LOLUMTI-836644 format. One record per residue (C-alpha): x, y, z. Coordinates in pm, whole numbers. Layout:
! residues N
REC       x       y       z
REC       X       Y       Z
...
***
This chain:
! residues 880
REC       x       y       z
REC       2     -14     -14
REC     291     250      83
REC     453     154    -256
REC     124     234    -424
REC     110     552    -266
REC     451     647    -350
REC     389     573    -714
REC      99     782    -731
REC     292    1051    -557
REC     545    1051    -838
REC     263    1059   -1103
REC     191    1379    -976
REC     534    1524   -1065
REC     568    1812    -818
REC     315    1715    -577
REC     424    1825    -193
REC     344    1620     108
REC      18    1743     271
REC     -75    1723     628
REC    -209    1379     720
REC     -63    1190     430
REC     207    1005     653
REC     -77     915     920
REC    -288     804     638
REC      23     586     520
REC      90     480     868
REC    -257     386     997
REC    -405     153     746
REC    -644    -147     766
REC    -399    -336     965
REC    -450    -121    1260
REC    -661    -272    1534
REC    -837    -156    1889
REC    -696    -297    2210
REC    -918    -566    2356
REC   -1007    -511    2743
REC    -908    -790    2981
REC   -1109    -684    3276
REC   -1508    -665    3328
REC   -1482    -357    3587
REC   -1346    -120    3294
REC   -1596    -248    3031
REC   -1761     108    2982
REC   -1431     283    2950
REC   -1277      41    2707
REC   -1592      60    2505
REC   -1552     439    2480
REC   -1228     427    2389
REC   -1287     157    2120
REC   -1541     373    1958
REC   -1319     693    1935
REC   -1045     486    1793
REC   -1253     317    1521
REC   -1380     668    1444
REC   -1036     809    1410
REC    -949     455    1247
REC   -1234     564     979
REC   -1138     908     898
REC    -775     803     852
REC    -866     514     610
REC   -1117     789     432
REC    -854    1035     402
REC    -616     780     279
REC    -834     652     -18
REC    -915    1038     -99
REC    -530    1070    -130
REC    -467     753    -331
REC    -768     848    -584
REC    -636    1192    -644
REC    -291    1064    -693
REC    -382     770    -917
REC    -606    1046   -1125
REC    -280    1250   -1157
REC     -76     992   -1263
REC    -342     870   -1524
REC    -352    1222   -1678
REC      48    1280   -1712
REC      54     948   -1875
REC    -207    1063   -2137
REC     -58    1372   -2158
REC     286    1214   -2238
REC     141    1038   -2521
REC     -94    1314   -2663
REC     117    1585   -2684
REC     355    1633   -2967
REC     544    1903   -2738
REC     627    1642   -2461
REC     902    1434   -2608
REC    1283    1488   -2534
REC    1449    1634   -2835
REC    1724    1390   -2908
REC    1446    1088   -2860
REC    1203    1262   -3036
REC    1457    1356   -3358
REC    1549     985   -3362
REC    1199     852   -3355
REC    1062    1103   -3591
REC    1343    1007   -3813
REC    1247     649   -3805
REC     854     706   -3842
REC     962     948   -4168
REC    1197     652   -4308
REC     912     391   -4276
REC     647     628   -4427
REC     847     698   -4725
REC     991     343   -4797
REC     760     232   -5067
REC     808     559   -5247
REC    1175     607   -5221
REC    1201     225   -5345
REC    1023     328   -5658
REC    1268     600   -5715
REC    1608     474   -5612
REC    1585     644   -5296
REC    1539     978   -5432
REC    1317    1182   -5189
REC    1354    1556   -5357
REC     994    1553   -5441
REC     876    1480   -5094
REC     991    1823   -4925
REC     642    1949   -4918
REC     495    1611   -4776
REC     799    1623   -4521
REC     727    1966   -4429
REC     371    1889   -4313
REC     476    1541   -4116
REC     749    1760   -3942
REC     476    1989   -3832
REC     295    1697   -3720
REC     573    1612   -3469
REC     680    1975   -3408
REC     592    2105   -3071
REC     304    2352   -3096
REC     303    2347   -3482
REC      -2    2172   -3532
REC    -266    2448   -3392
REC    -633    2466   -3444
REC    -699    2794   -3601
REC   -1050    2809   -3486
REC    -975    2754   -3089
REC    -586    2873   -3099
REC    -525    2533   -2907
REC    -276    2263   -2964
REC    -382    1966   -3177
REC    -295    1653   -2954
REC    -264    1295   -3065
REC    -569    1178   -2897
REC    -817    1446   -3009
REC   -1051    1401   -3315
REC    -946    1634   -3635
REC   -1058    1691   -3974
REC    -811    1793   -4259
REC    -903    2055   -4547
REC    -861    1920   -4886
REC    -738    2245   -5031
REC    -476    2377   -4781
REC    -458    2060   -4581
REC    -492    2253   -4225
REC    -582    2032   -3951
REC    -885    2142   -3716
REC   -1037    2019   -3405
REC   -1342    1801   -3549
REC   -1566    1964   -3300
REC   -1424    2311   -3376
REC   -1518    2243   -3754
REC   -1837    2140   -3720
REC   -1922    2451   -3505
REC   -1754    2672   -3760
REC   -1963    2485   -4028
REC   -2306    2529   -3859
REC   -2203    2897   -3761
REC   -2149    2989   -4138
REC   -2439    2822   -4296
REC   -2635    2986   -4042
REC   -2508    3360   -4139
REC   -2549    3267   -4503
REC   -2878    3113   -4492
REC   -3056    3264   -4197
REC   -3433    3373   -4287
REC   -3348    3694   -4140
REC   -3077    3783   -4380
REC   -3193    3571   -4702
REC   -3548    3555   -4865
REC   -3463    3214   -5018
REC   -3403    3027   -4693
REC   -3428    2659   -4740
REC   -3444    2691   -5127
REC   -3068    2683   -5211
REC   -2783    2438   -5071
REC   -2542    2731   -4932
REC   -2189    2596   -4887
REC   -1937    2700   -4587
REC   -1557    2784   -4645
REC   -1260    2657   -4479
REC   -1140    2907   -4225
REC    -800    2910   -4371
REC    -817    2884   -4756
REC   -1171    2952   -4811
REC   -1232    2667   -4989
REC   -1605    2605   -5030
REC   -1770    2267   -4896
REC   -2120    2158   -4925
REC   -2385    2158   -4647
REC   -2350    1760   -4692
REC   -1987    1762   -4682
REC   -2004    1876   -4307
REC   -1761    1620   -4112
REC   -1954    1426   -3874
REC   -1698    1147   -3807
REC   -1327    1120   -3736
REC   -1122     975   -3991
REC    -751     910   -4060
REC    -577    1119   -4332
REC    -653     887   -4608
REC    -994     830   -4517
REC    -994     436   -4478
REC   -1023     406   -4090
REC   -1283     539   -3870
REC   -1145     658   -3519
REC    -759     548   -3588
REC    -608     400   -3276
REC    -324     602   -3098
REC     -10     438   -3185
REC     327     631   -3076
REC     525     490   -3379
REC     284     628   -3644
REC     227     991   -3782
REC     -32    1140   -3529
REC    -384    1080   -3652
REC    -235     807   -3910
REC    -395     454   -3956
REC     -47     318   -4101
REC    -176     182   -4411
REC     -93     279   -4745
REC    -237     605   -4844
REC    -397     501   -5192
REC    -521     852   -5275
REC    -532     950   -5653
REC    -272    1196   -5741
REC    -385    1554   -5857
REC    -373    1594   -6134
REC    -520    1235   -6203
REC    -267    1012   -6386
REC    -429     656   -6319
REC    -177     604   -6044
REC    -228     630   -5653
REC     -14     741   -5366
REC     219     507   -5239
REC     322     665   -4889
REC     174     558   -4576
REC    -142     754   -4436
REC      11    1095   -4426
REC     -81    1474   -4360
REC     -43    1736   -4615
REC     -50    1689   -5013
REC      49    1350   -5203
REC     372    1393   -5365
REC     425    1363   -5756
REC     377    1043   -5904
REC     694     836   -5893
REC     603     571   -6141
REC     790     517   -6480
REC     580     544   -6816
REC     688     552   -7176
REC     574     865   -7332
REC     698    1068   -7657
REC     745    1445   -7678
REC     509    1732   -7722
REC     561    1745   -8107
REC     551    1335   -8118
REC     864    1323   -8333
REC    1124    1164   -8106
REC    1115     809   -7988
REC     920     715   -7657
REC    1155     730   -7372
REC    1067     615   -6989
REC    1014     913   -6765
REC     841     972   -6414
REC     461     980   -6435
REC     476    1328   -6275
REC     716    1475   -6553
REC     610    1266   -6837
REC     584    1602   -7066
REC     902    1660   -7202
REC    1036    1849   -7501
REC    1294    1710   -7772
REC    1389    2084   -7851
REC    1347    2016   -8228
REC    1145    2267   -8427
REC     782    2206   -8399
REC     698    2253   -8765
REC     302    2256   -8744
REC     122    2485   -8959
REC       9    2796   -8802
REC    -372    2951   -8795
REC    -258    3196   -9081
REC    -199    2907   -9303
REC      96    3033   -9460
REC     388    2986   -9226
REC     521    2693   -8963
REC     580    2714   -8607
REC     940    2802   -8531
REC     970    2736   -8184
REC    1112    2415   -8028
REC     896    2128   -7921
REC     662    2270   -7679
REC     311    2187   -7507
REC     -13    2276   -7609
REC    -110    2499   -7912
REC     128    2704   -8113
REC     170    3066   -8049
REC      -5    3326   -8307
REC     217    3399   -8614
REC     448    3640   -8499
REC     541    3765   -8872
REC     374    4093   -9006
REC     205    4129   -9365
REC      -1    4396   -9528
REC    -378    4297   -9487
REC    -696    4477   -9615
REC    -952    4564   -9386
REC   -1329    4393   -9400
REC   -1435    4662   -9639
REC   -1120    4678   -9825
REC   -1092    5066   -9839
REC    -771    5063   -9610
REC    -456    4840   -9620
REC    -232    4787   -9288
REC      57    4592   -9165
REC     -33    4344   -8922
REC      42    3969   -8765
REC     -47    3695   -8975
REC    -230    3587   -8673
REC    -524    3830   -8691
REC    -577    3886   -9082
REC    -982    3964   -9002
REC    -985    4343   -8907
REC   -1218    4650   -8917
REC   -1122    5013   -8990
REC   -1305    5291   -8812
REC   -1495    5422   -9162
REC   -1871    5409   -9153
REC   -1983    5198   -9473
REC   -2173    5493   -9653
REC   -2266    5263   -9920
REC   -2642    5379  -10078
REC   -2889    5140   -9950
REC   -3156    4970  -10212
REC   -3410    5234  -10139
REC   -3178    5506  -10298
REC   -3257    5758  -10006
REC   -3020    5666   -9722
REC   -2717    5514   -9692
REC   -2545    5220   -9480
REC   -2443    5349   -9137
REC   -2281    5047   -9017
REC   -1876    5040   -8938
REC   -1666    4832   -9179
REC   -1827    4510   -9267
REC   -1834    4242   -9523
REC   -2104    4115   -9748
REC   -2421    4343   -9856
REC   -2544    4617   -9640
REC   -2903    4485   -9645
REC   -3252    4643   -9674
REC   -3336    5011   -9551
REC   -3438    5004   -9183
REC   -3727    5240   -9268
REC   -3888    5011   -9539
REC   -4198    4794   -9473
REC   -4470    4870   -9225
REC   -4386    5047   -8941
REC   -4589    5099   -8602
REC   -4666    5408   -8401
REC   -4492    5495   -8062
REC   -4783    5343   -7870
REC   -4751    5000   -8121
REC   -5111    4987   -8161
REC   -5163    5127   -8538
REC   -4923    5031   -8853
REC   -4855    5228   -9158
REC   -4689    5164   -9460
REC   -4532    5487   -9557
REC   -4227    5568   -9774
REC   -3905    5566   -9589
REC   -3827    5910   -9641
REC   -4146    5993   -9408
REC   -4155    5932   -9034
REC   -4454    5761   -8849
REC   -4706    6013   -8693
REC   -4868    5957   -8370
REC   -5213    5754   -8370
REC   -5425    5974   -8125
REC   -5532    5708   -7902
REC   -5421    5662   -7534
REC   -5065    5536   -7485
REC   -5162    5261   -7221
REC   -4814    5154   -7133
REC   -4740    5004   -6797
REC   -4563    5285   -6613
REC   -4250    5235   -6387
REC   -4477    5121   -6082
REC   -4595    4825   -6245
REC   -4962    4886   -6151
REC   -5094    5148   -6351
REC   -5085    5288   -6717
REC   -4982    5559   -6892
REC   -5300    5790   -6957
REC   -5134    6046   -7239
REC   -5214    6031   -7600
REC   -4971    5838   -7820
REC   -4620    6030   -7781
REC   -4233    5977   -7856
REC   -3999    5966   -7575
REC   -4056    5808   -7236
REC   -4354    5814   -7024
REC   -4398    6044   -6703
REC   -4378    5916   -6353
REC   -4709    5774   -6228
REC   -4900    6062   -5996
REC   -5208    5867   -5933
REC   -5291    5879   -5545
REC   -5329    5527   -5379
REC   -5328    5419   -5023
REC   -4992    5294   -4950
REC   -4872    5071   -4646
REC   -4562    5131   -4481
REC   -4252    4909   -4515
REC   -4323    4751   -4161
REC   -4699    4731   -4244
REC   -4822    4931   -3920
REC   -4951    5248   -4104
REC   -5150    5330   -4430
REC   -5144    5656   -4613
REC   -5303    5821   -4927
REC   -5016    5964   -5151
REC   -4879    5981   -5511
REC   -4801    5622   -5647
REC   -4431    5709   -5737
REC   -4352    5831   -5374
REC   -4254    5563   -5099
REC   -4410    5574   -4751
REC   -4161    5495   -4483
REC   -4333    5531   -4111
REC   -4118    5683   -3804
REC   -4153    5383   -3609
REC   -3836    5178   -3501
REC   -3768    4826   -3530
REC   -3747    4627   -3198
REC   -3629    4304   -3332
REC   -3307    4159   -3243
REC   -3061    4132   -3503
REC   -2848    3819   -3632
REC   -2597    3878   -3324
REC   -2862    3832   -3062
REC   -2745    4109   -2891
REC   -2860    4443   -3022
REC   -3212    4579   -3191
REC   -3238    4666   -3543
REC   -3351    5030   -3465
REC   -3418    5098   -3812
REC   -3702    5309   -3925
REC   -4005    5142   -4074
REC   -3821    4807   -4073
REC   -3969    4524   -4316
REC   -3891    4240   -4091
REC   -3586    4183   -4306
REC   -3339    4325   -4060
REC   -2956    4396   -4175
REC   -2655    4255   -4008
REC   -2529    4410   -3705
REC   -2322    4698   -3797
REC   -2153    4750   -3433
REC   -1796    4628   -3351
REC   -1794    4287   -3183
REC   -1491    4429   -2926
REC   -1470    4102   -2703
REC   -1133    4020   -2609
REC    -985    3720   -2848
REC    -836    3411   -2732
REC    -490    3556   -2757
REC    -575    3782   -2474
REC    -380    4083   -2638
REC    -616    4230   -2908
REC   -1009    4265   -2944
REC   -1224    4118   -3211
REC   -1240    4375   -3483
REC   -1559    4206   -3664
REC   -1904    4305   -3654
REC   -2127    4227   -3350
REC   -2180    3841   -3427
REC   -2301    3508   -3247
REC   -2110    3243   -3105
REC   -1737    3245   -3068
REC   -1500    3485   -3233
REC   -1265    3418   -3532
REC    -892    3364   -3455
REC    -673    3652   -3397
REC    -546    3755   -3714
REC    -249    3908   -3579
REC      80    3705   -3576
REC     369    3758   -3327
REC     759    3696   -3359
REC     902    3457   -3184
REC    1309    3494   -3158
REC    1577    3256   -3076
REC    1813    3394   -2781
REC    2041    3599   -3016
REC    1723    3741   -3220
REC    1868    3657   -3578
REC    1611    3362   -3631
REC    1207    3450   -3623
REC     935    3263   -3679
REC     574    3390   -3679
REC     306    3211   -3506
REC     -58    3296   -3432
REC     -93    3568   -3164
REC    -169    3408   -2807
REC      86    3119   -2884
REC     394    3297   -2816
REC     423    3159   -2475
REC     369    2792   -2523
REC     546    2709   -2845
REC     929    2633   -2840
REC    1177    2899   -2979
REC    1285    2842   -3336
REC    1621    2661   -3393
REC    1869    2905   -3469
REC    2197    2807   -3723
REC    2379    3100   -3574
REC    2692    3010   -3372
REC    2636    3123   -2984
REC    2847    3415   -2893
REC    2897    3384   -2560
REC    3252    3402   -2410
REC    3406    3094   -2256
REC    3406    3028   -1912
REC    3669    2784   -1901
REC    4050    2841   -1915
REC    4020    2816   -2311
REC    4062    3145   -2494
REC    3748    3067   -2739
REC    3469    2839   -2665
REC    3373    2517   -2888
REC    3122    2627   -3179
REC    2784    2554   -3088
REC    2457    2689   -3247
REC    2257    2939   -3076
REC    2027    2837   -2753
REC    1892    2955   -2427
REC    1994    2889   -2097
REC    2369    2793   -1988
REC    2601    2669   -2248
REC    2703    2308   -2289
REC    3014    2185   -2125
REC    3333    2261   -2304
REC    3435    1925   -2525
REC    3757    2070   -2623
REC    4102    1928   -2530
REC    4232    2062   -2206
REC    4598    2106   -2331
REC    4736    2201   -1975
REC    5109    2101   -1934
REC    5129    1811   -1689
REC    5435    1751   -1478
REC    5571    1509   -1717
REC    5581    1763   -1977
REC    5300    1617   -2194
REC    4980    1828   -2253
REC    4652    1720   -2110
REC    4446    1536   -2389
REC    4106    1470   -2240
REC    3800    1718   -2267
REC    3782    2011   -2049
REC    3716    1951   -1695
REC    3722    2305   -1534
REC    3324    2281   -1517
REC    3247    1918   -1391
REC    2929    1875   -1239
REC    2998    1639    -918
REC    2717    1465    -754
REC    2652    1536    -399
REC    2514    1251    -193
REC    2424    1177     172
REC    2307    1603     209
REC    1958    1459     305
REC    1819    1187     472
REC    1441    1090     437
REC    1211    1117     749
REC    1037     774     638
REC     920     579     333
REC     654     823     260
REC     854    1115     172
REC     960    1146    -174
REC    1326    1107    -231
REC    1474    1415    -323
REC    1686    1473    -636
REC    2053    1467    -582
REC    2241    1786    -621
REC    2494    1863    -831
REC    2780    2137    -777
REC    3021    2260   -1036
REC    3372    2239    -993
REC    3736    2157   -1140
REC    3880    1834   -1139
REC    4245    1752   -1167
REC    4406    1638   -1480
REC    4409    1250   -1473
REC    4745    1084   -1549
REC    4913    1119   -1840
REC    4829     866   -2099
REC    5070     966   -2372
REC    5200     627   -2517
REC    5576     582   -2450
REC    5796     300   -2621
REC    5925      73   -2363
REC    6120    -230   -2450
REC    6075    -549   -2200
REC    6350    -712   -1987
REC    6424    -970   -2220
REC    6455    -729   -2538
REC    6169    -924   -2714
REC    5958    -624   -2799
REC    5894    -266   -2772
REC    5521    -167   -2641
REC    5404     179   -2605
REC    5286     218   -2223
REC    5116     529   -2047
REC    5333     785   -1968
REC    5258     769   -1587
REC    5352     385   -1563
REC    5643     386   -1841
REC    5889     134   -1642
REC    6067    -199   -1791
REC    5830    -501   -1771
REC    5825    -843   -1846
REC    5638    -947   -2153
REC    5540   -1305   -2020
REC    5703   -1460   -2328
REC    5968   -1729   -2280
REC    6326   -1619   -2251
REC    6441   -1793   -2605
REC    6803   -1719   -2595
REC    7010   -1980   -2726
REC    7205   -2211   -2450
REC    7537   -2390   -2484
REC    7426   -2669   -2631
REC    7306   -2484   -2942
REC    6999   -2683   -2953
REC    6764   -2548   -2698
REC    6644   -2196   -2576
REC    6589   -2063   -2237
REC    6236   -2158   -2126
REC    6211   -1908   -1817
REC    5992   -1619   -1842
REC    6105   -1298   -1991
REC    6385   -1173   -1731
REC    6673    -947   -1724
REC    6982   -1102   -1835
REC    7328    -969   -1748
REC    7558    -893   -2034
REC    7893   -1068   -2000
REC    8047    -950   -2326
REC    8000    -591   -2456
REC    8104    -677   -2787
REC    7820    -978   -2808
REC    7508    -932   -3015
REC    7303    -895   -2703
REC    7119   -1215   -2755
REC    7363   -1441   -2558
REC    7273   -1663   -2272
REC    7352   -1517   -1944
REC    7390   -1658   -1603
REC    7005   -1596   -1485
REC    6894   -1836   -1798
REC    6863   -2208   -1737
REC    7094   -2525   -1785
REC    7022   -2769   -2093
REC    6931   -3115   -1926
REC    6766   -3280   -2222
REC    6860   -3568   -2443
REC    6994   -3516   -2815
REC    6688   -3433   -3015
REC    6880   -3334   -3343
REC    6733   -3459   -3666
REC    6834   -3791   -3775
REC    6885   -3892   -4142
REC    6605   -3973   -4360
REC    6503   -4339   -4273
REC    6658   -4382   -3960
REC    6461   -4460   -3667
REC    6702   -4460   -3391
REC    6782   -4190   -3136
REC    7149   -4026   -3081
REC    7308   -4222   -2794
REC    7486   -3897   -2680
REC    7305   -3619   -2433
REC    7225   -3303   -2577
REC    7544   -3140   -2759
REC    7677   -2932   -3026
REC    7777   -3034   -3349
REC    7661   -3366   -3548
REC    7571   -3661   -3398
REC    7781   -3995   -3484
REC    7678   -4240   -3725
REC    7413   -4516   -3653
REC    7567   -4885   -3674
REC    7237   -5075   -3557
REC    7057   -5336   -3816
REC    6725   -5265   -3951
REC    6467   -5525   -3979
REC    6275   -5461   -4316
REC    6045   -5675   -4553
REC    6180   -5717   -4902
REC    5947   -5544   -5220
REC    5733   -5823   -5271
REC    5686   -5885   -4892
REC    5783   -6259   -4869
REC    6111   -6232   -4730
REC    6260   -6031   -4434
REC    6635   -5871   -4461
REC    6877   -5727   -4204
REC    7042   -5441   -4347
REC    7278   -5188   -4184
REC    7086   -4850   -4076
REC    7427   -4632   -4226
REC    7414   -4823   -4523
REC    7050   -4788   -4580
REC    7011   -4400   -4498
REC    7367   -4286   -4721
REC    7246   -4506   -5061
REC    7071   -4355   -5324
REC    6755   -4456   -5468
REC    6895   -4736   -5700
REC    7129   -4857   -5415
REC    6817   -4875   -5162
REC    6637   -5060   -5436
REC    6888   -5336   -5470
REC    6952   -5341   -5074
REC    6577   -5404   -5028
REC    6548   -5658   -5307
REC    6528   -6063   -5207
REC    6654   -6132   -5577
REC    6382   -6374   -5633
REC    6103   -6366   -5902
REC    5821   -6139   -5833
REC    5510   -6324   -5737
REC    5256   -6074   -5867
REC    5012   -6150   -6116
REC    4949   -5941   -6431
REC    4603   -5828   -6555
REC    4663   -6085   -6821
REC    4664   -6359   -6570
REC    5025   -6448   -6617
REC    5313   -6433   -6343
REC    5556   -6136   -6363
REC    5878   -6227   -6500
REC    6106   -5949   -6319
REC    6311   -5992   -6008
REC    6152   -5850   -5661
REC    6102   -5485   -5735
REC    5922   -5197   -5584
REC    5585   -5009   -5755
REC    5374   -5202   -6013
REC    5465   -5459   -6250
REC    5533   -5376   -6627
REC    5228   -5448   -6826
REC    5406   -5565   -7177
REC    5356   -5937   -7098
REC    5614   -6161   -7301
REC    5427   -6479   -7262
REC    5361   -6678   -7581
REC    4959   -6759   -7622
REC    4784   -6913   -7903
REC    4547   -6718   -8102
REC    4244   -6868   -8287
REC    3979   -6762   -8528
REC    3616   -6723   -8463
REC    3555   -7075   -8583
REC    3829   -7198   -8383
REC    4007   -7369   -8683
REC    4307   -7183   -8746
REC    4554   -7089   -8510
REC    4882   -6882   -8416
REC    5132   -6823   -8134
REC    5173   -6433   -8051
REC    5304   -6229   -7747
REC    5050   -6178   -7477
REC    5097   -5802   -7434
REC    5035   -5760   -7835
REC    4669   -5943   -7794
REC    4583   -5705   -7496
REC    4690   -5381   -7711
REC    4474   -5526   -7989
REC    4726   -5537   -8242
REC    4692   -5866   -8374
REC    4388   -6072   -8487
REC    4326   -6386   -8661
REC    4033   -6355   -8926
REC    3837   -6665   -9097
REC    3973   -6787   -9447
REC    3745   -6913   -9739
REC    3724   -7267   -9638
REC    3613   -7167   -9278
REC    3319   -6960   -9466
REC    3232   -7286   -9664
REC    3210   -7519   -9364
REC    3046   -7251   -9192
REC    2766   -7260   -9468
REC    2733   -7622   -9478
REC    2692   -7652   -9094
REC    2408   -7421   -9140
REC    2252   -7624   -9440
REC    2291   -7910   -9212
REC    2103   -7760   -8908
REC    1829   -7632   -9142
REC    1762   -8001   -9295
REC    1762   -8123   -8896
REC    1506   -7871   -8809
REC    1310   -7943   -9098
REC    1295   -8313   -9050
REC    1234   -8270   -8690
REC     923   -8057   -8773
REC     783   -8316   -9015
REC     841   -8607   -8757
REC     659   -8415   -8520
REC     355   -8378   -8783
REC     326   -8718   -8828
REC     332   -8795   -8461
REC      67   -8582   -8409
REC    -164   -8699   -8714
REC    -110   -9059   -8557
REC    -243   -8935   -8244
REC    -523   -8795   -8414
REC    -654   -9076   -8584
REC    -602   -9305   -8288
REC    -818   -9082   -8110
REC   -1105   -9059   -8368
REC   -1097   -9428   -8391
REC   -1166   -9467   -8025
REC   -1464   -9247   -8032
REC   -1611   -9446   -8331
REC   -1602   -9802   -8175
REC   -1618  -10112   -8346
REC   -1830  -10160   -8686
REC   -2017  -10474   -8733
REC   -1853  -10493   -9063
REC   -1498  -10387   -9113
REC   -1387  -10211   -9364
REC   -1110  -10326   -9584
REC    -811  -10112   -9581
REC    -709   -9990   -9937
REC    -380   -9952   -9853
REC    -145  -10219   -9643
REC      62  -10079   -9402
REC     424  -10174   -9468
REC     658  -10218   -9126
REC     980   -9984   -9167
REC    1321  -10126   -9055
REC    1546   -9993   -8767
REC    1784   -9849   -9033
REC    1507   -9631   -9192
REC    1380   -9528   -8845
REC    1736   -9393   -8731
REC    1943   -9340   -9045
REC    1885   -8930   -8990
REC    1979   -8934   -8614
REC    2318   -9111   -8713
REC    2405   -8977   -9054
REC    2372   -8594   -8936
REC    2569   -8593   -8644
REC    2849   -8790   -8798
REC    2859   -8531   -9096
REC    2927   -8256   -8842
REC    3179   -8422   -8639
REC    3387   -8481   -8987
REC    3334   -8093   -9058
REC    3486   -7995   -8746
REC    3771   -8230   -8771
REC    3881   -8119   -9121
***
């Protein structure tokens, strides 16, 4: 509970502790009244218990009130923090604003390869949406916050509160279409204008709902990572002028940028080939001569390729007027012209001349010919054109100016007189009547008591008809700026915004912005690009350049450059005015007290130790490392010493250490008494092939020759040989080949299947086999002895001769005869079986038929002669 109270206290910002706050925090629901133990003091205990309970209830009630107030203040602070565009810190707001703008422009810049030059106007509107105090409703002169319903004008893109613009539209329509000021009330749909650009909207276009800028989403939700009042979707509004494409930006304020799409278009004169261009700049000129025929029909356009119609022909020529009397030099673009002379040609009547100014064609008939009417148009006369029409003598009867009576004079020339007939007239207000001439107006002296449209003053006009004029007095009410009074005529409702502007200047006064009057106290001063001209407050002669600002100058970030004790200059930033935090100055009285902010004092700090790198060599002279000047002493590099010991084989394995130089003429890398002594065995490399170690301890110079015997297998891996190590390691390749050979025939088998004829050898066996083999033809009759390697290489082959081919032919004929005989024998056997089967079906007959043919039994030779002769012939052919 105490933690919640403290959290609510922080939410109030500058809230101070009030009397009873600590008591309310200490006395909570956990407090309990004491229980009496004796009966005698029951009454006193009961009274004390009731008093403590009342105190507890009052404390609890006060605590609850404080808790609710703190929670409401915290909630309001959080809402204001997200609702106002002027609450964010400058640095965080700029970074956040840059991310939001980049996200909004991503789809557009991807179409233009990162070119954002056409987005400057839209970027300006979006910057104003984020800038503190820039979005101001011109009707109520108040900041437009993120969580407020707004409306944007489609002409000037100015943003107003939705409630303000609705009130503005209603007041505008009332002033225009009020029945007191307009007789046609309800018959016309009067528009209402935008407060800034005066763009007119219809009555039906009065906003009633809150939409985002693109109009897709109603009541867009508050998102701190979107442009205020934006839905975050793609705008998709059509470009103006319309080109068939839609806006690619995310929902944004202000006008849509030019269309970035690429289209293929030709020039104005259609002479050049079509080229791809941006849709917003698809009209282009090839700079060639236009060449189109001008309106004069004689000359061609000499201007370079241009849009629209060609300009009038600039050449001058002599041209006659319409009547042909005068000739003048005029532009070819206007060949038809009239002179100032009257035509003067005689008409067809022969008495009058044409009175028209220079004209073309015939003059026409005389205007005084034909039937003509008298002045009152009641009688018509046919007279010569030389005579005037007489009056008819009848009454004129033309309607006078009053529109009621007619002229009572006889037919006359010229206008009729005014109406002098007396009538009973009613005054304009309708309260009095009087007889008087018809042409005179009648106004009584009664003053109108109706309230004018301002709903404050009476009309006071004599004999008012009820259509009272607007109030002619000055409003004079104090405007919202609290500096000026309303200069407009007396009106209903709230006054218009103050038309005056006030200059808001930076600290130096060189950068000025104009803001509506009354906003100069809440808007941030402009960012000035001039450098601050204040003198430095540290030991530097000039301060670091920074822009004009209010308040204290930022801490100096120049290099200190003070001379240290070692002689170097201090390279760190200036520390003459460092802010040091003071702690332990105040201790809180309890958990209910808010922790006070730590106090900072401005003081000069001493220069830090010199960090200038100084080259220092390590103790073992292995490396030179740069060390800070304040700790530049000989050091150990933690490597091994590495100096060559007396054995000339090993090096000192101690960590980098100091070595006493025994001989000053040495190169500085000799071993010293501080180095370790060698106790290792000889590790010199043995000759190639010798697997034995040196029998001596680690020593300088070459090792003695090895005299031990080596047990090794021969090349064919069948025999084991014993050879001296010295002979084997000192011999060349050929001698090693002979030493390792067992002098027996190689047991390996060649790919052809024969055994290798070489003596025991290393590597693979030779492939040129010299073994003699028999080569036969395809029928196996001819044969020949050749080397095996030639057969493997395919160099020799044995072809069949003519006798072989003849034997092949005879053998094939014998096979065909045998096959035919076997087929015939099989047919006879099947026929016999068929006949026997038919005989069994017929049964015995009573009368046996005599056989027409007598069967003759075949001998054994006739049966088996084919089976004996044919194989014998085949064997004989093969043997031959």
